N, C-alpha and C positions, 0 to 999 in steps of 0.2 A: 504493499499500500504505500503511495507516494502522496505527499500533500505539501503545499506551499505554506511557509510560515507567514505569520503576519508581520515579521521584522522586516519592514520595507527595505528591500534591496541588500540588507546585511547578510541575510541567509537565503540559500536557494531552496531547492526541493529536498524533503526528508525522504530517506528510503526507510521503510518500517513504519511503526514499530513492529519487530517480530517477537514472538514468544520464543525465548531462546531454545527451549526443548524442540519446538517445531522447526526452527531454523536449522538446527544441528541435524535434524533427521532428513533434511532435503537438500544438502549442500551440493551434491552432485547433480541431482535433478534441476535444481535451481541456481545453478553455478554463476549465472549472470547477475544474481542478487547479492554477490559478494561485495563488501565494500571496495571502492576504488583505490588505486595506488596514487592518490592525490591529497591535497590538503582538505581538512574539513573538521567538523565536530562530530562527537558521538555521545550518546546518552543512554543511561539505564533508567527505567522507571518501573514502578510497581504495577501499573495498570496500561492497558492498551489505550491509545488516544488517536484522535483524527485532526487534520489540519495543522495543528501546532502543539508542541509539548508544553503547554502552559496550564495554569489553573489547578485542577484537581487530578492530575496525571500521576502523581506521586513521583516526580523525578527525583531519583536518588544520587545520580552522579552525571556530571558534565565534563567532558574532556576534549581536547583538541589534539591534532596530529597533523604532520606534514605528509605522512603516508598512512592513510586511514586503515587499510587492510592490514598492515603489519601492527599498528598500534592496537586495533580491536582484537587482533588475535592474541596478543600479550595480555590485554585486559581480561579477555575470556578465560585464558589459561589460569590466572590467579583467581578470578571470580569463581570458577568452577572447582576450586580446591587444590589446584595444582600448584601450591605454594607451601611456604614454611609453616609449620605448626606453631612458631612463635608469632604472636599477634603484633609484635613491634613493626612499625612502618618500614624500618630499614631491612627488614627480613624479607621482604617481597622478592620474588624470584624474577618476575618480569615486569610487573605494573603495580605500583604502590596503591593506587585507587582500586584496582581489582583485589588486591590483598586486603585491604581495609574493609571493602564491601563484604569479602567472604567472612572474615573474622567478626567484625562488629555488627554487621547487619544479617547476613545469612546464618551463620552459626549462632550468633548472639540471640536471634529471635526464632531460630529453628525454621527457617524460611529456604526452600530449595531455590538455588539461583537459576535453575532451568525454567522456573515458572516466572521469571521477571522478563522485562521487554527491553529490547535493544534496538536502537535506530541511529542513523548517521546521516550527515548532510555534507556533501561536497562544496567547497566554497571557491569563489573567485575574488574574494575580498580579504582583508586583514583578519587573521585567525583570532587574535586577542579581542579586537573590536567585535567580531561576530560572537564570540563566546560571551562577552560582556553583555551584548544585546540580548542573547538567549537568557542569561542569568537574570536580567531585569524583570522578566516575566514569570519568574519562579517565586514561590512563597519565601518570605524572608528567612525562615529557618534554614532554607538550604543554600543561601548565598554565603560565599566565603567572606571574611572581614575585609578582605583587599581584593578588588577586581583589577584585572590587568587590561590596560588599554595602550596602544602604541603612543609614542611621542607626537604623532601627527594628529591625535584625536583628543577629545575633551574627557573630563571625568564623566562617569556614567551615573545619571541620577538615581538615588535610592527612592524608588517609587512610593513605598508606604509612608515614608516620613518627609518626602520632598526635600531632603538634604543631599549634598554631594558625598558620595563614598570616595575615600582616598584611593588613588590608583598608583600603580608602579609604572612609570614610564618605560616603555620598551620600544624597540624599533619595529616598524610595520613590515611585515612580509607581504609582498604582493604575490599572490597565487598566479596572477595573469602573466607577469613577466619573470617570476622566479627570483626577483631581486629585493633586497632589503632597501628601504627608503628612509 
């Protein structure tokens, strides 16, 4: 299922969400539904959603990657329990976010990770700004204390309180031309 987000221009079309169990059962049959080898965002949610991963979708994790297919593979490896038994963040084998979701969310709440939903969105814009735009639409409890945007863009407004969230200035990577600006 593909849907355009409401984040005007910052995000493109989402692929998914896929229930992880169903997705893994059909990777050969649906091999064209694999994440692309291009920059983009990926997310994990508690529930299926349509159009945009906002509101009551139960988004648990948002990440960005220069090579979505590679990074989503690393994420799934740790999320599905192929990681250290030590819950410390630095003990992750492939992906710290997947490792933390496995230990703190799945094992901690006795939730099967294969019953969660995965989606991704290939981008043609700045990854940091697109991630910040997506995080704007999520409930406050899931937002990191510091959002990243590149040095060419402004601080992202914290919607519930209408104040600016501090940001870490980073260089903007343009996926269109592959150069940092």
